[in-house]
VEXMI-555265 format. One record per residue (C-alpha): residue in three letters; residue number from 1; x, y, z. Coordinates in pm, whole numbers, m for minus. Example, Ala and Ser with C-alpha at 12.3 -4.5 7.8 and 13.67 -1.06 7.14 Angstrom:
BEGIN
 res   n     c1     c2     c3
 ala   1   1230   m450    780
 ser   2   1367   m106    714
END
This chain:
BEGIN
 res   n     c1     c2     c3
 met   1   m792   1055   m801
 lys   2   m612    722   m797
 asp   3   m795    420   m943
 ile   4   m939    187   m682
 ile   5   m920   m181   m777
 asp   6  m1173   m434   m643
 lys   7   m952   m698   m477
 gln   8  m1192   m982   m557
 thr   9  m1264   m908   m925
 gly  10   m962   m701  m1027
 glu  11  m1192   m444  m1187
 val  12  m1140    m69  m1155
 leu  13  m1428     73   m951
 leu  14  m1615    358  m1115
 pro  15  m1650    693   m938
 gly  16  m1947    676   m705
 thr  17  m1898    301   m646
 gln  18  m1572    343   m455
 pro  19  m1573    304    m79
 arg  20  m1604    627    115
 asn  21  m1310    755    320
 val  22  m1064    550    117
 asn  23   m790    814    153
 phe  24   m772    896    522
 val  25   m560    817    826
 gln  26   m693    846   1180
 trp  27   m465    962   1459
 asp  28   m539    892   1825
 arg  29   m549   1222   2013
 arg  30   m392   1061   2323
 ser  31    m67   1003   2129
 met  32    m25   1364   2018
 ala  33    169   1479   2326
 ala  34    411   1188   2279
 phe  35    444   1283   1912
 arg  36    538   1640   2009
 gly  37    807   1484   2231
 leu  38    928   1274   1938
 thr  39    950   1590   1724
 ser  40   1175   1751   1986
 lys  41   1380   1436   2042
 asn  42   1443   1354   1674
 pro  43   1277   1572   1408
 leu  44   1373   1330   1130
 ala  45   1205   1042   1316
 ser  46    881   1240   1344
 glu  47    901   1336    975
 met  48    958    973    876
 leu  49    671    853   1097
 ile  50    427   1094    935
 trp  51    553    990    590
 met  52    506    622    681
 ala  53    153    689    809
 glu  54     78    876    487
 lys  55    201    587    270
 met  56     93    284    476
 gly  57   m177     52    351
 arg  58   m506    m25    524
 asp  59   m322   m272    745
 asn  60    m71    m20    883
 ala  61    231   m151    695
 leu  62    463    m67    410
 val  63    778   m221    268
 cys  64   1060     22    213
 ser  65   1439    m18    198
 tyr  66   1695    197    375
 asp  67   1811    324     35
 thr  68   1460    446    m44
 leu  69   1428    614    296
 met  70   1766    781    238
 ser  71   1650    902   m104
 ile  72   1320   1037     35
 thr  73   1476   1215    333
 gly  74   1801   1322    167
 lys  75   1987   1195    475
 ser  76   2274    950    518
 arg  77   2230    586    616
 pro  78   2354    642    976
 thr  79   2114    938   1020
 val  80   1818    736    885
 ala  81   1921    438   1102
 arg  82   1926    658   1415
 ala  83   1580    794   1336
 leu  84   1444    443   1277
 lys  85   1603    323   1603
 val  86   1414    596   1791
 leu  87   1089    496   1617
 lys  88   1143    129   1706
 asp  89   1268    187   2062
 asp  90    976    420   2140
 ser  91    723    172   1991
 trp  92    605    393   1705
 val  93    691    125   1448
 gln  94    788   m239   1435
 ala  95   1044   m365   1182
 ile  96    989   m703   1016
 arg  97   1279   m829    806
 leu  98   1196   m969    462
 gly  99   1533  m1080    333
 ser 100   1716   m759    244
 ala 101   1401   m544    270
 thr 102   1210   m433    577
 ala 103    837   m416    636
 trp 104    751   m128    866
 val 105    437   m181   1072
 ile 106    307    145   1217
 asn 107    164    129   1571
 ser 108   m211     84   1516
 ala 109   m290    237   1856
 val 110   m160    567   1712
 phe 111   m244    568   1338
 trp 112   m495    356   1149
 thr 113   m694    368    828
 ser 114   m977    126    892
 ser 115  m1256    170   1142
 ala 116  m1140    226   1499
 his 117  m1303    m92   1629
 gly 118  m1101   m302   1381
 lys 119   m759   m151   1438
 gln 120   m644   m422   1679
 phe 121   m701   m680   1403
 ser 122   m450   m542   1154
 gln 123   m332   m811    915
 phe 124      5   m797    754
 his 125    m35   m662    403
 ala 126    189   m383    291
 thr 127    233    m95     54
 val 128    572   m147   m110
 ile 129    784    160   m178
 ala 130   1083    122   m412
 ser 131   1309    401   m531
 arg 132   1423    434   m893
 asp 133   1785    414   m779
 glu 134   1738     56   m657
 gln 135   1606    m74   m990
 asp 136   1784   m252  m1271
 asp 137   1772    m37  m1587
 ala 138   1735   m342  m1815
 glu 139   1436   m463  m1612
 leu 140   1268   m123  m1625
 ala 141   1319   m103  m2003
 lys 142   1105   m413  m2059
 lys 143    762   m376  m2210
 glu 144    455   m377  m1991
 leu 145    363   m718  m1849
 leu 146     92   m914  m2023
 arg 147   m244   m901  m1852
 pro 148   m473  m1203  m1836
 pro 149   m817  m1161  m1988
 met 150  m1086  m1058  m1743
 trp 151  m1446  m1175  m1757
 arg 152  m1726   m933  m1700
 ser 153  m2003  m1032  m1462
 asp 154  m2236  m1111  m1756
 glu 155  m1982  m1347  m1922
 arg 156  m1868  m1699  m1847
 pro 157  m1567  m1893  m1970
 val 158  m1616  m2182  m2209
 ile 159  m1424  m2478  m2075
 gly 160  m1351  m2789  m2276
 asn 161  m1566  m2890  m2566
 glu 162  m1903  m2762  m2451
 asp 163  m2166  m2741  m2721
 leu 164  m2280  m2384  m2751
 pro 165  m2614  m2277  m2893
 pro 166  m2593  m2081  m3217
 pro 167  m2601  m1703  m3172
 asp 168  m2938  m1536  m3173
 gln 169  m2993  m1308  m3474
 lys 170  m3055  m1020  m3229
 asp 171  m2700  m1068  m3093
 leu 172  m2538  m1026  m3435
 glu 173  m2433   m686  m3561
 leu 174  m2534   m702  m3927
 glu 175  m2463   m343  m4023
END
């Protein structure tokens, strides 16, 4: 199971403390007939839509380049572009340009991952998908990034020149 990180503290949540239903997508039954039509109209578009729904974040979005979509589908740029045009024209997804990348927002009336009553309030956060082919080899060869120290809930940072009490003998490990 993938580690779940608490967004406020940055800590990895232990099994049993993770939110329930963290790995599900809901699909509105009323859209299923239209999806069958999409599958007949453009099978690649329906395949890509399901893949996007599988990968999207809790806010129904992901960032993914054309090159990555081409790599995932094994199809040419024009074929991927035609499938994406069908998805956009038929209101399955919305494309938001981010410079040279695109954020794909999946129609929250069809697929969603949060509770049904909150789906109309989707914020724009995204899962970012990047293929290996798009990366700079020198950048990937770098060591892991440094991580800032994290405080536990029972710790506090010492700021400035605060006078600290001497340690209690019980706190010292003398063995």
